[in-house]
C-alpha positions as semicolon CSV with decimal commas, in nm:
position;residue;x (nm);y (nm);z (nm)
1;X;12,353;11,184;20,999
2;X;12,036;11,012;21,102
3;X;11,821;11,154;20,873
4;X;11,998;11,062;20,597
5;X;12,030;10,674;20,705
6;X;11,695;10,709;20,731
7;X;11,580;10,875;20,428
8;X;11,847;10,582;20,242
9;X;11,679;10,309;20,408
10;X;11,351;10,462;20,260
11;X;11,440;10,455;19,882
12;X;11,596;10,131;19,969
13;X;11,256;10,016;20,100
14;X;11,129;10,215;19,793
15;X;11,314;10,087;19,529
16;X;11,242;9,746;19,663
17;X;10,889;9,735;19,664
18;X;10,847;9,902;19,292
19;X;11,095;9,661;19,166
20;X;10,872;9,342;19,391
21;X;10,562;9,490;19,218
22;X;10,705;9,477;18,849
23;X;10,838;9,066;18,878
24;X;10,499;9,014;19,024
25;X;10,334;9,180;18,755
26;X;10,520;9,001;18,495
27;X;10,497;8,617;18,647
28;X;10,104;8,671;18,690
29;X;10,092;8,837;18,399
30;X;9,832;8,618;18,081
31;X;9,837;8,733;17,788
32;X;9,485;8,760;17,760
33;X;9,511;9,141;17,668
34;X;9,757;9,099;17,424
35;X;9,560;8,793;17,264
36;X;9,234;9,034;17,189
37;X;9,413;9,360;17,145
38;X;9,652;9,107;16,853
39;X;9,262;8,929;16,729
40;X;9,056;9,239;16,709
41;X;9,378;9,376;16,461
42;X;9,297;9,062;16,216
43;X;9,120;9,211;15,887
44;X;8,793;9,018;15,958
45;X;8,513;9,056;15,748
46;X;8,198;9,237;15,839
47;X;7,973;8,958;15,760
48;X;8,147;8,769;16,025
49;X;7,941;8,746;16,282
50;X;8,093;8,678;16,675
51;X;7,929;8,389;16,834
52;X;8,131;8,390;17,177
53;X;8,493;8,392;17,291
54;X;8,643;8,181;17,534
55;X;9,010;8,159;17,713
56;X;9,217;7,940;17,869
57;X;9,464;8,034;18,101
58;X;9,811;7,901;18,086
59;X;9,849;7,623;18,338
60;X;10,077;7,332;18,398
61;X;10,234;7,420;18,177
62;X;9,946;7,411;17,829
63;X;9,970;7,788;17,646
64;X;9,677;8,017;17,694
65;X;9,414;8,026;17,432
66;X;9,183;8,275;17,303
67;X;8,902;8,158;17,063
68;X;8,656;8,328;16,880
69;X;8,342;8,139;16,741
70;X;8,145;8,348;16,460
71;X;7,914;8,230;16,161
72;X;7,936;8,326;15,829
73;X;7,788;8,303;15,509
74;X;7,940;7,982;15,292
75;X;8,019;8,131;14,951
76;X;8,375;8,240;14,933
77;X;8,475;8,225;15,300
78;X;8,794;8,002;15,244
79;X;8,897;8,278;14,997
80;X;8,812;8,519;15,330
81;X;8,991;8,280;15,570
82;X;9,328;8,254;15,286
83;X;9,340;8,631;15,283
84;X;9,354;8,702;15,646
85;X;9,560;8,371;15,691
86;X;9,845;8,577;15,443
87;X;9,814;8,890;15,591
88;X;9,910;8,698;15,909
89;X;10,239;8,559;15,917
90;X;10,439;8,295;15,828
91;X;10,270;8,013;15,738
92;X;10,246;7,645;15,796
93;X;9,959;7,366;15,687
94;X;9,674;7,179;15,893
95;X;9,584;6,823;15,811
96;X;9,279;6,845;15,666
97;X;9,103;6,478;15,577
98;X;9,008;6,419;15,183
99;X;8,649;6,309;15,292
100;X;8,576;6,719;15,363
101;X;8,745;6,837;15,095
102;X;8,538;7,175;14,972
103;X;8,372;7,114;15,285
104;X;8,591;7,221;15,590
105;X;8,910;7,466;15,561
106;X;9,208;7,563;15,768
107;X;9,529;7,770;15,762
108;X;9,800;7,849;16,072
109;X;10,032;8,088;16,074
110;X;10,299;8,259;16,348
111;X;10,088;8,565;16,393
112;X;10,361;8,781;16,550
113;X;10,245;8,886;16,953
114;X;10,242;9,217;17,075
115;X;10,509;9,448;17,310
116;X;10,292;9,308;17,606
117;X;10,389;8,951;17,554
118;X;10,707;8,979;17,482
119;X;10,776;9,064;17,871
120;X;10,674;8,655;17,852
121;X;10,879;8,570;17,646
122;X;10,575;8,509;17,405
123;X;10,686;8,647;17,062
124;X;10,431;8,440;16,844
125;X;10,083;8,321;16,823
126;X;10,016;8,011;16,648
127;X;9,721;8,149;16,463
128;X;9,447;7,878;16,349
129;X;9,176;7,931;16,077
130;X;8,934;7,693;16,054
131;X;8,541;7,693;15,856
132;X;8,303;7,430;15,819
133;X;8,005;7,401;15,528
134;X;7,707;7,523;15,686
135;X;7,550;7,113;15,635
136;X;7,818;7,000;15,814
137;X;7,758;7,240;16,155
138;X;7,382;7,133;16,139
139;X;7,554;6,735;16,134
140;X;7,748;6,815;16,374
141;X;7,722;6,563;16,742
142;X;7,587;6,784;17,000
143;X;7,951;6,771;17,218
144;X;8,086;6,977;16,924
145;X;7,956;7,346;16,873
146;X;7,803;7,294;17,205
147;X;8,193;7,204;17,406
148;X;8,241;7,562;17,530
149;X;8,086;7,809;17,744
150;X;8,021;8,206;17,565
151;X;8,149;8,430;17,728
152;X;8,042;8,721;17,460
153;X;7,761;8,847;17,467
154;X;7,702;8,802;17,893
155;X;7,494;8,564;17,927
156;X;7,273;8,585;18,288
157;X;7,496;8,308;18,449
158;X;7,322;8,040;18,326
159;X;7,586;7,811;18,078
160;X;7,499;7,874;17,687
161;X;7,599;7,700;17,444
162;X;7,730;7,777;17,086
163;X;7,402;7,831;16,835
164;X;7,448;7,877;16,448
165;X;7,241;7,973;16,229
166;X;7,065;7,751;16,039
167;X;7,220;7,784;15,661
168;X;7,551;7,925;15,806
169;X;7,894;7,809;15,813
170;X;8,097;7,817;16,167
171;X;8,487;7,970;16,139
172;X;8,667;7,945;16,430
173;X;8,988;8,157;16,509
174;X;9,247;8,059;16,816
175;X;9,506;8,207;16,938
176;X;9,758;7,968;17,140
177;X;10,057;8,198;17,312
178;X;10,369;8,022;17,193
179;X;10,771;8,091;17,289
180;X;10,908;7,926;16,963
181;X;10,768;7,843;16,656
């Protein structure tokens, strides 16, 4: 009788610990792994060179964000971004100033999240694709291209800034975790 009670209590304790572990995992889960997998699945052209990657986690109601900065050659770049955009999902418009027409291109799409993020009620990522003509990149204010610390490739510990080589266009790929659209 004592043995049956002990086994029952032990099974209940193990079950509660397992359930508690799953709850803690789901509550503390940040969608970065899923966001990276989904970003890696985008059909990025081979001439895009990754300059940096950064991630901002959720906090105080702000969505998680994955941001990758590339540089690429300008001719045909907007068509490449449009191709990525067309394959990503339902599209939406991103406002663009008329004075920069032909110098900037921007696209938005609702990109489906992976199964890992669906546990956190994240069904889609707000995917935004931007490209700036090389002339604009070189003329951007100092804070614009260096607004993020470079996390990839790894540095020696001192914060670096994003450097876009002369003659190359800046490409920005942003993904925001959202629970709706």
